[in-house]
N, C-alpha and C positions, 0 to 999 in steps of 0.2 A: 566447437567454437566456444571459447570462454571470453566474456567481455568483448565479443566480436573480433577476437584475435584468431585468424585462421590457423588451423593445425593440419599437419600432413595426415593423409588417410591412414598411413601405417601407424602413426601415433595413436589415432583413434581406435584402430583395430586392436592395438595392444591394450588400451585402456578399457575397452568394452568388447572383448572377443565374442561373447555370446550374442550380443546385439547384432554385430555384423554377420555372424553366422546365420542368424535368423533372417536378416535383411537380404541375403543373397539366395534364399530359397525361392523356388518357383511359386510356392503357395505359402507365404508366411502367415502367421496369425495376425489378427487385427492390430493395426497401428493405433497406439494410444497417445494422445497429446495431453499433457498436464501443464498447468500454469500456476506460478507462484508470484505474487506481488509482495515484495519484501520492503517494509518500511522500518526505518531505524530512528532512534531518538535524536541522533546528531543531525540527520538530514530532514526527517519528516515529522519530528516532534512526538513520535510514538514508536515503540518497539512491537511490531506485529507483522505477521505474514498472512496474507489472504490466499486461499487455495481454491482452484477451479479446475474442472474438466468440462469439455463442451458437450458431453452426452451423446457423442456420435457412436457409430457401430453398435447401436441398440443397447448401449450401456447408459441407462438413464438414472441409475442410483449412485450412491457414493462409491468412489474407488479408493482403495487403500494401496499405497505404494511406498515402500521403504518406511513403513510405520506411520505415514502421514495420510490423513483423510482428505480427499478432494471431492467436494460436493459437485453435483451436476448443475452447471449454470450455462445458459447460452452465451458463449464467448468465442471470439474468432480473431485470429491474427492474420493479417494480409500484408502484402508488400515486402515479402522476404526475398524477392529476387535479387541476385547479385549481378554486378556489372564488371566487365573488364576495363572500363574506362576510368577506374579509380574513384568512383562515387560510392559513398557509403549508403546503404539502404536506410530508409526511414519508415519502417513498418508501422502499422496501426493495430491497436488492440481494442476491439469492440466488445463491451460487456453489457449484458441485458440490464436495463434500469427499471425492472419491475417494481411498481409502487414507489418509485423514486429512491430505491435503496442506495444506488451509487451516488446520486446527487446529494443525498443526506450525509453521506460520508465526506464528500468534498467540502461541504460548508461547515462541518464540525470543526471546532477550533483545534481539536487534537489531530486532525488528519490534514497533512499537506502532501498530496500525491506527487508533486513535481520532484524529479530525480529519483523516485523510488525505483528499485531494481525489479525488473520483470524477467522471470526465467521461464523459458519454454522447455519442458522436459518431454522427450519422445522415447517411447519404449513400445513393447509388444504385449499383447494380452497374456501370453504365456508366462511373462515375467512378473505379473502382479502378485501381491502378497497372497498367501494361502487363505486368509480370512475372506477374500472375495469369492471363494468357491465353496460350495457345500461339502465337497469331498476333499478339500485341501488342494494344494498345488505343489507338487514336487519340483517344478521348474522355476519357482519363484527366485528372482535374482535382482536385488535392488541396484546392482552395478551395471546391469544391462540397459543402458540408456545413453542418450546424447543430450546435451544442454546447450541452449543459446541464451545469452544474457544481454538484455537491453535496459534502457532507462527511460522513464516517462519524461518527455520534454514539454508537453503542453496538453491541455484538454482541447482536442480538435473539434469535437461536436458533442452536444448534450441535448437530449430531448426525453420525452416520456418513455420511449422504447429502448433507448440504449445510450451509453456514454462511450465516446471514442477517444482514446488516448493516442497521440502521436509519440512514437518511440525514437530513440536515437542511440548511437553507439557511445561508449564511454569516452572515446576520443573527442567527440564534440562537446562533452561536458567540461573539458579542461579550458575551453575558451571563455573569455570574459563575456558576461551577459549584460546587455543594456535593454531596459534600465536595470540598475543594480537591485532595485526593490520592486516587488510585484505590487501592482496597484489593485488593492482589494478594500472592501469596506470593513474587514476584520483586522484586528491588531495582530501583527506577526510576532510580537515579542513573547519570549518565554515568561509565563506568569511567575511573578516573584523573582525574576531574573534580573540581570544587570540593567537592561534597558527599561524594564517595567519599574523596578525599584520599590515595589510594594512590600512592606514588612510588618504592617499592623496586625494585631491579633483579632481581626474581624474576618469572618468566613462567610462565603456565599455559594449558592448553587449556581449552575450554569445559566439558569434563567433569572439571576440577580436577586433571588430570595435569600435573605440573610439566615445563616445557621448560628444559633447561639452556642456558647461554650458548653452549656448543659446538653443541648441536642447533639453536639459533636462528640461529647463524652459518651452519650447513649449509643451513637452510631459505632463508636470504637468498641464498646462492650458487646453489642449485638454481633459485630463482625470479627470478634476476637483480635482486635488490633490495639496497638498503643494509641495514645491521643495523637501523637505526631504522625503516625501512619494513617490515621483516619483523616487528618488534615490534608495529607498528600493525596488521598483518594477522593475525598468529598468536597474539598474547597477548590472549586473550578471557576475560572474566569470565562465569561461568555464572549470575550474578545470584541464586544461592542463598545461604542463610546459611552453608552449608559453604564456599562460595567465599570469603566474607568472612573466615571464621575462618582459612582457609589463609593469607590475606594479612596478617592481624593476629593472629599466634599469641600475642603478649604481652598482648593486651587481654582483656577479659571475665573478671573474677575474679582476674587476677594483679596488676593495678595499678589496679583500680577504674575503668578506662576502658572504656566499651562499644565494641563494633565499630560502624562507621558503616553498618549495614545498614538500607536504606530500605524493605524489604518488611514484610509483616505475617505473623508466624508463625501457622500453622494455617489460613490463608485459601487459597482456590483460585481460579484464573482462571475455570474453568468453573462455572456455576451448578449 
């Protein structure tokens, strides 16, 4: 199933013959579930992929499959049942929130998890990369897998133990969403983008501490970057109203021009 589009079993057998051969055995090797959360700059403000495997079947260390490393993290996907009544499943992805790790990602200005692509990859232990085994693995096969693709629709639940995301099919994402803007306390605009409009040669850390030009040049030198590359990396907006006021000190009350803050004062990300 790709983007929740059903495929005929014969097509899947042709695409992954080794997987289905193992599936039909009376005693197949352990089933391995792997998860990828793919964020893109266009949709989520960052290009990054998060990798997980649930640590089941006594596999509590990192797993390498198709050259990618999947750390063992308590993660669970439920609600994958299909129906003949025409209803599209809306499964949930529950990820451990140890030390608030997932919550901290959600509130970071660089991470917007909504509409991120979630891929569940299913394979068997015998097809994992050779690096997982002390004696190598002659049956390693990155093509022996099936994939299901979903998209994060909303944060369904959040607490100190876990964060639960409700997923949806791509078909549901084509519909108009109301309200058109998400109500959060943080500004959704791209920093120095069209809506933001900030072009001044002043630079700040995410906690609103100013970085002088000399300090920025030092950061560029230490990290083997050009000055502009250092600005792209270290000049970060905190997405708070205080961040906006620092960059537009002459607005808001002094010349009757409001600051271009796109968030909503008094609102909170968490329910």
